[in-house]
N, C-alpha and C positions, 0 to 999 in steps of 0.2 A: 504494499500499499503506500511505501515512500514514493516521492517524485522528485527523483534527481535526473539529471541529464543523462540520456542514453545515446551513444553513438552506434548505429545500426549501418554496416558496411555491407548493405544488400548489393552494390555494385560486384563484390567480390563473390557473393553467392551465384549471381547471374553469370559470372565469367567463367567460374568454376562449374558450372552446370550441374552441381551436385544439390539434392534436394534432401533432406531428412534423413541423415544416417542414424541408425539406432544404436543404442549404448549395449546392445546385446541381449537385452530383455526380450522384445519381440522380434529381434533379429534384424538384418541389414539386406532385404531383398527388395524385390520389385514393388513390395507394397500391395500385391494382390491379397484377395481375401481367403486365408488358409483354413478358416473355420469350417468344421462340417457339422450339418444339422441333421439330426436323425429324423424319422418318421414320426416320432412322438414330441418333436420341437425341441428335444434337449440338444445342445450343443458340445461339440467336442473342439478344444481349441488345439491348435498345433504349438502354440508357446506354453511355457510352464512358469513363466516370469515376467511380470510388466513392472519397470523401473519409473518412479516418479520423481520430480524434482519441485522443491516449493522452497520459498524464501523465509518462511515465518515459524520459527520452533515452536512457538507458543499453539499453534495449530496441529504438529506433527502427531501428537499421541491421540488425539480425537480422530482424526483423518487415518491415522493407522488402524484403529478400531473398526471403523467403517469399511474400510478396506479390507480387513480380515474378515467382516461379514461376507463380503462377495467372495473373497477366495474360498470360504467353508461352502458357498454354493456352485462355484464355478471350477474349482480345483487349480486356479492359478494363483501363485503366490505374488504379491504386491510387497516392492519395498519403495519406503518413501525417503527421501535423502533432502537434509535442508541445506541449503546453501545460501549465504548472505546476498543481501539484494545486489550490489555491485558485481560480484563474481557470478551470479546467477545469470544475469545478461550476458556478461563477456564470455562464459562457458556455452551458452545457448547459441550466442552469434558465432563461437568459434565450430561448433557442432553444425550450424545450418551451412556454413563455409566449408565443409568438408570433414569436420571432425566427429568425435561421438556425441551423440544427442539422446536424451533421454526419450523414453515411450510416450510418457503422459507428462504434462506441465502445465503451470497456470500463464495465461495469457493477462495483460495488463492494457488500459487505455492508452498509455503512452506509445506503446509499440505495436499493437495489434494490426493496424492496417499494413504496416509494411511487410510484416510476417504473412499475414493474408494475400498479400498482393504478389509473393514471390514463391508461392507454391512450397511452402515449408510445413503449413499444416495441413492436415488430413482434412479433407471435405467430407463433412458430416452429414450434409444434406439427405442423401439417399438413406441414411443409417435411420436418423430422425422420422423420416418418413414412415418407415417400417417399424417404429416404436411407439407402442401405444401409452408407454410410461412418459414420454416427453411431449407435452402439447404447450405451444409458444405463449398461448393466453394465460397460462398459469406462473409465468416468470416476469419479471419486473422488465419493462419493454426497453429501458434505456440499455440495461445491460444485455439483453438479447440482441438488440438491434447492434451494439458496439461491436460484436463479432460476427456481423453479416456483411459480405461484400460481394456486389454484384449477383446479389440473390442467393448466395450460396454461404452456409452456416459453418464456420471453422471451430467455434467453441460452445459449450453449454455452461449457463451462469452457475458459477460457483457459489455466489453470495452477493449481498448488497450490504453496504454499512452506512451509518449516519455518524451524525457529530453531535458532542454534548459539552457542557462544561465541569471541568472537574475541581474541586476546591478541598482546602485543607480546614476541616471545623475548628482544630486547634488552634490555628493562626487567626481565624476569625474572631474565636472568643478572647483570645488574648489581647488583641487590640480594640475590642469592643464594637466590631463591626457585623453588622446583620448578615447571614448568610444568604446565598444566592437563593432567588424563588423564582417562579415560572412566570412573574410580573416583571422581571427585571428588564429594563432596557439596556442599549449599549452604554448609555451616559452614566446608568447605575452601575455598570461594571467598572466604568472610567473612575467614579468617584470612590468607590471601595476600594480599588487598586490605590488610587491616590492617598487615601488615609492610612493605610496600611503601611505603605512605602515611607510616607512623612512621621507616621508614629513610631516605627522603628529604627528612625534616623537611618534608613538605607540599607540596615542589615537584614531585612525580609523586602523582597518585591512584592508587591501586590499581585502581579502578574507576570509570565512570560509567554511573550507571541513569538514563534519561530516563523518569520516572514518567509521562509523556503518552503515551508509547509502549506501550501496554499490550500489545499482541501479541507483541513481542519482548521484553518485560520481565517485570512483576509478575504477569501473568496466569500465566505458566507454573508459579510458586510456589504460586499458589493451587490449582492442579488436582494438582499433586505432592504436596501435603500433604492431600489428599482432600476438597476443597470444590469449589464450581462458580461461576462467576460468573453464568453464566445456566444453569438447569437445563436437560436434554436437550429437556423438552418445550416450552421458551421460555417458559414460565409463572412463573418463580420464580429464587430464588437461594439459596445457601447460604453465602454471604461473611460472613455475621455469626456463623456456628456457629464451633465450639472449633476445628475443623480450617482455618477461613478466617482466624481471627484468630493460629493458629499460623504460618500462611504468611506473613501480613503483618507479624508480628513479626520473620521472618527477613528480609523486604524493609527493615524499619526497622534492624535491625542493618546490612545493606549499606550503608545510605543513610550510617549513621555514618561509614564508612570511605571513602566514595567522594567523588567531586567535588560540592559543592553543589548543590542544585536551582538556585540563582541562577545559576551559573557555566554549568550545563548550559542553562539556559534561553536565556542570553546566547550560548554558543559551539555548542551542540549537541555529543553524544556522538560523532559521526564526526569532526568538526574536531578536538576535543579528543583523539581517539585518534590521528588521522592527523599531529597535530603533537607527538607524543611526550609529550602531558602526562598520558597514562593508560595504565594497564596492561592493562585489559580492558574489554569492552562485550559486551553481547549484540545480536546482529543477526540480520535475515531473509535469505533465500537471494536475494532479488530485488536485494541490494547488494553481491553479491560483486564485482562488476566494478569498484566505485568503488575497492576495496582491491586488486584485483589489479592495476589500471592505477596504482595511487598510486606516489609516488618512494621509498618505503621499504619496498615490499611485500615484500621478502626478509626482512624481519623480521616479517612477519605470520603466524600459524597460526590454525587452526580447530580446536574440539574440541566435542564433544556438550554440550549444557547438562548442569549439575551436577543431582545428584537429591535427593531428599528420604527420607532414611533413617528413615522413619517407624516401621518395626518394630524398628529398632535392631539388626538382625542383620549389619551391616557390609556389605552387598551390595546391589545394586540390582535390586528385585523388581518385579514387573509392578505398574503403577500408581504409581510412585515417580518416572519421569522422563517427563514429558510434554513434548510440543512443540506449541504452536498451530500449525495449519495454516488457510490462508484461501485465496481462490481468486477471481480476476477472471473476468468473464464477457463474451464477445462478443456484443454485442447492434446492433440496427439501428433506424434511426428509423420509426415506423409509418407514415410519410407519403413513403416513398420511391416513385419511379415504377416502378422495376425492384426489387422485393423478391426476387424469384429470384436476381437477380445478387447483392444483399447477402448473401443467405443462402449462395449456393454459395461465397463468399468466406471466410464465416465457418465453412462445412462444411471448408473446405480448412485452415485456420488449425488446426480442432479435430481434422483426420482423422489417421491413423496416420502419413503420411507429412508432414504439416505439425508434428504435434507431436513427431516424432522429430528432424526439423531443429531445430525451436526448441530442443530440448534439447541437440544437438550444438553447436549455434552458442554456446550458453552465455546464451541470452535467460533463460530461466527453466527450471523444472522442469516437467514436463507436467500438465495438468489430466486427461489419459489415463493409465490406471495402467499401468507396466511400462516407461515410458520414460524415467526420471531417471537411470538408470545412465548413459547417455550424457551427461546435464547433469554428472555428477561428475567426467567426464573431460575436459570442456571447458577446462578452466583448467591449462594446462600449466605445471608447476613449483609450483602450490600446490592443497593436498590439500584438496578441500572436501567429502569424502564424508562427514563429520559431518552434514551436512544430510541425506543419504539414509539415513543410519545411524539417524538420527533416528526414521525411522518403521520401519526393519527391526528395531532392536534396543530401541527404546522405545515409546512410546505417543503416539498423536496424538489431540487434540480439535479440534473446528472453532471458529474465532473465534465468541465468543459474541455472539449478535445476537438481537433482537427486532423487532416491527413498526417502532418508532421507537427505534432503537438509540440515534442521537445526543443523544436527551433524557436518558436516564439516563448515557451514557458522558460528557457534558460535566459533568453535575451532579457526578459523582464527583470531577472535578478541581478544585472549586470550593472555596469556605469551606463547611462544613458537611458537605463530603465528605471526601476524604482530603488536601485541600491542607495544612491546618494541620499534620497528622502528617508529611508528606512535607518541609515546610519546617523542622521542628523534631524531627528523629530522634531526639535523645536522650532524650524523653520517650515511654516505652512506654505510659503512660495515654493519651495522645493518640490512638495506633495503634489501640487497643483499642475506645475509643469512634468512632473513624472506622469502623470495621468494623460497629458496630451502625447507624451512620447510614447507611452503602453499603446494607446490608439494607433499611433502610426507603426510601431513594431508588429503588432497583431496583423494589421491590415495588409502591410508589405509581405509578411510571411505567409499569409492566405493567399495572396495574388501569386506569389512564387511557387505554390503547391501544384 
């Protein structure tokens, strides 16, 4: 779920003419269907093992349990290997360029289009058509559509996520500040953070906002105030509009009472929070377990994200409280020897049975609609309903993307984008100029796609 810059050398893939070599689990053959189906409908697979790569160690135990359930039914062993985010994409790119590649793996909105366009992913379209367990309308539309290219489906929705506000009850109590509620606006968050920072003489920061983590941070304010990072047709942006500038002005104010970006870059928001140096952070549902199992977890609590009272009526109306949502996709290497086996595993992960168990185990919220209530009840003693209420009582928008998201996403974080404004939040003029620059950066990047 991290959003760092990815460099995909797809020209190397095309030049090499190599697509989807397997790591030896399902084999390195021509990708023909080697599964045999008997008269009674049971299947005999040609492979005895499927390898999976993921990047989140928090999810590995639960996903392995679900995979083991499928193994008990299929007779095919499943091995899940965790590789850190940066190395995950480096190794996957190397595999796409002619090296070893896992059989099944996660796809992300930053990279999906390039992988889909270059023949690296197994086309799941025909398998889905023959599978009664997978019905498009049962899944979150944004996640399903993300992994569709030219009418072909290359991944199935693994999950979806939302964003909430995490706070330290002990810090709020120590400095006499009321804890966050569902009635909080972003101005309320600013005032609370300001009070904590000032009363502690800077020993404790009221909040920490990592500007490089757009999905769980500043993107949400942009939508609350009525602008869009990327328009719904994926052909433009309104970040330089009056509404966009109002949103980013609020971001600027929050940065003035939070941990400096130099501190955040060195330590990270999660570490600052868990070390008791920060009163609040915003975070995604995929990170709940890290805080649930933390040493001081009894001091932690979740609330829905604040809202922007744009009409000034003192209540949260439709369109004033947004949470970004994103979703990973289960994909397979196009060159596996037994694509039916790989698809059947993916189908099981994404079936109602697999999705409900994923939620009950607290792995993540489902890519299938209607199963997230089980996720909210998975963390005994910690109320995480803010994540499910974000979509029940607020509004969702899908994480902004275009064909080459990393191009403009990276540029926004550099000099000439928002970097100067984020590092010098005391100057409102810098933020206004940055919004104008961001408008042009995104427009130019889309035009070049």
